[in-house]
C-alpha positions in Angstrom: 45.4 -10.2 33.3 44.4 -11.8 29.9 40.7 -11.7 29.0 39.1 -15.1 28.6 37.7 -16.0 25.2 34.3 -17.7 24.9 33.2 -20.1 22.1 29.7 -20.2 20.8 28.5 -23.1 18.7 25.5 -23.2 16.3 24.0 -25.8 14.0 23.6 -24.6 10.4 22.8 -25.8 6.9 25.4 -26.0 4.2 23.6 -23.7 1.9 23.7 -20.8 4.5 27.5 -20.6 4.7 28.1 -17.7 2.4 25.4 -15.5 3.9 26.6 -16.3 7.5 30.2 -15.6 6.7 29.2 -12.3 5.1 27.2 -11.4 8.2 29.9 -12.4 10.7 32.6 -10.3 8.8 30.9 -7.2 10.3 32.0 -8.1 13.8 35.5 -7.0 14.9 36.1 -9.0 18.1 35.3 -12.5 16.9 36.9 -15.4 15.0 34.7 -18.0 13.4 34.9 -21.3 11.7 32.2 -22.9 9.5 32.4 -26.6 9.0 29.7 -28.8 7.3 26.9 -28.3 9.7 28.4 -26.3 12.6 29.3 -22.7 13.1 31.9 -22.0 15.9 32.4 -18.4 17.0 35.2 -17.4 19.3 34.3 -14.2 21.1 37.5 -12.4 22.0 35.9 -9.9 24.3 33.6 -11.7 26.9 31.9 -8.3 27.6 30.3 -8.5 24.2 29.3 -12.2 24.5 25.5 -11.6 25.1 25.1 -9.1 22.3 27.0 -11.2 19.8 25.2 -14.4 20.7 21.8 -12.6 20.4 22.8 -11.0 17.0 23.9 -14.4 15.6 20.8 -16.2 16.8 18.5 -13.5 15.4 20.3 -13.7 12.0 20.1 -17.5 11.9 16.3 -17.3 12.7 15.8 -14.8 9.9 17.6 -17.2 7.5 15.3 -20.0 8.6 12.2 -17.9 8.1 13.3 -16.8 4.7 13.9 -20.4 3.6 10.5 -21.5 4.9 8.8 -18.6 3.0 10.6 -19.6 -0.2 9.4 -23.2 0.2 5.8 -22.1 0.6 6.0 -20.2 -2.7 7.2 -16.8 -1.4 9.8 -14.8 -3.3 12.2 -12.2 -1.8 13.7 -9.5 -3.9 14.4 -5.7 -3.8 12.2 -2.9 -5.0 15.2 -1.8 -7.1 15.1 -5.1 -9.0 11.5 -4.4 -10.0 12.5 -0.9 -11.4 15.5 -2.3 -13.2 13.4 -5.0 -15.0 10.4 -2.8 -15.8 12.5 0.4 -16.5 9.9 2.4 -14.5 9.4 3.5 -10.9 5.8 3.6 -9.6 4.4 4.5 -6.2 4.9 1.5 -3.9 1.5 1.8 -2.2 -0.3 1.8 -5.5 1.7 -1.2 -6.8 0.9 -3.1 -3.6 -2.8 -2.3 -4.0 -2.9 -3.6 -7.6 -0.9 -6.7 -6.7 -3.2 -7.4 -3.7 -6.2 -6.9 -6.0 -4.8 -9.7 -8.3 -4.8 -12.0 -5.3 -1.0 -12.1 -4.5 0.6 -11.5 -1.2 2.9 -8.5 -1.3 4.7 -6.9 1.6 7.5 -4.3 1.6 9.9 -3.7 4.4 12.3 -0.8 3.6 13.6 -1.9 0.2 12.9 -5.7 0.6 9.8 -7.3 -1.0 8.3 -10.6 0.1 5.6 -11.7 -2.3 3.9 -14.8 -3.8 4.3 -13.0 -7.2 7.8 -13.4 -8.7 9.8 -10.3 -9.7 9.0 -10.6 -13.5 5.2 -10.7 -12.8 5.5 -7.6 -10.5 7.7 -5.8 -13.1 5.1 -6.4 -15.7 2.3 -5.0 -13.5 4.5 -2.0 -12.7 4.8 -1.4 -16.4 1.0 -1.4 -16.8 0.6 0.9 -13.8 3.1 3.4 -15.3 1.3 3.5 -18.6 -2.0 4.2 -17.0 -0.5 6.9 -14.8 0.8 8.8 -17.8 -2.9 9.4 -18.9 -3.9 10.8 -15.6 -2.4 14.3 -15.4 -4.1 16.9 -13.2 -5.7 14.1 -11.0 -5.2 13.8 -7.2 -3.4 10.8 -5.8 -6.4 8.9 -4.4 -8.3 9.3 -7.7 -5.3 8.0 -9.7 -5.1 5.0 -7.4 -8.8 4.1 -7.8 -8.7 4.5 -11.6 -5.5 2.5 -12.0 -6.8 -0.3 -9.8 -10.1 -0.6 -11.7 -8.5 -0.1 -15.1 -6.1 -3.0 -14.6 -8.9 -5.3 -13.2 -11.3 -4.5 -16.0 -8.8 -3.9 -18.9 -10.4 -0.5 -19.6 -9.0 2.9 -20.5 -8.2 5.2 -17.6 -9.8 8.1 -19.5 -13.1 6.4 -19.7 -13.2 5.7 -16.0 -12.2 9.2 -15.2 -15.0 10.6 -17.4 -17.5 8.3 -15.8 -16.4 9.3 -12.3 -16.7 13.0 -13.1 -20.1 12.6 -14.8 -21.5 10.7 -11.8 -20.1 13.3 -9.4 -17.8 10.7 -7.7 -14.9 13.0 -8.6 -14.8 16.8 -8.4 -13.5 18.3 -11.6 -12.0 21.6 -10.6 -8.3 22.6 -10.8 -7.4 19.0 -9.8 -9.7 16.1 -10.1 -10.3 14.9 -6.5 -12.6 12.6 -4.5 -16.2 13.8 -3.9 -17.1 10.7 -1.8 -15.0 8.3 0.3 -12.1 6.3 -1.3 -13.9 2.9 -0.7 -17.2 4.1 -2.0 -15.6 5.5 -5.2 -13.7 2.3 -5.7 -16.9 0.3 -5.2 -18.9 2.4 -7.6 -16.3 2.2 -10.4 -16.1 -1.6 -9.9 -19.9 -1.8 -10.2 -19.8 0.4 -13.3 -17.3 -1.9 -15.1 -19.1 -5.0 -13.9 -22.4 -4.0 -15.6 
C-alpha cells in the first residue's frame, strides 16, 4: 500500500527565502516550494510529519526573533568574525565583562554573538584587551580580568594598577599574583583608586 503524503503550509516573508531553503535542504523525506509569501512542504513519510512540522515552526520562530532583535538595534555575528577583524583571540568571558562594563548588551551562545555593539566595535575592544593582557604575565586569571576591566574603563596602564593592587595587599605577590580579597571587592577598590 502506498504511503500518503501530507502537505504543510506556512506564511513567510520574501527576505527569508534563502535561509529557509538552506534549512530545508537538510531533510531527506520532503519536497518544498517557496512562493512569494507561502512555504509549502510535502512530507513524503507521514510518520515524520510531527517532527518535521515542529522543526520548521521552530526555525521560522528563530528567524522572526532574529529579525526583531536586529530591528531593535541588535547585531548577530560569530566569535570567529571578531577574531578575523581584530587579528587576536581573547577570553570570551573577559571580553563579555569589558563590553558589559561599556554599557552594551553582549550574549554568546556557542559561536554565535548577539549584541548591541556591532562587530567592528567589539573587534576594537578585543584588540585593546589583547594589548593589556600582554603586559600581565605571571598573573592569575581573576587578577588579569580585574586589571583589564579597570584599565580600559580608566585608560590607565595595567602595570600601574597591578603595582597598586600589590602595594595595598589586594593581590598576593608570590609565584603568581593572585587575589587576596574577593573578586568584587578587588574590582571595587581599583575602581575607587582610579576615581580619586
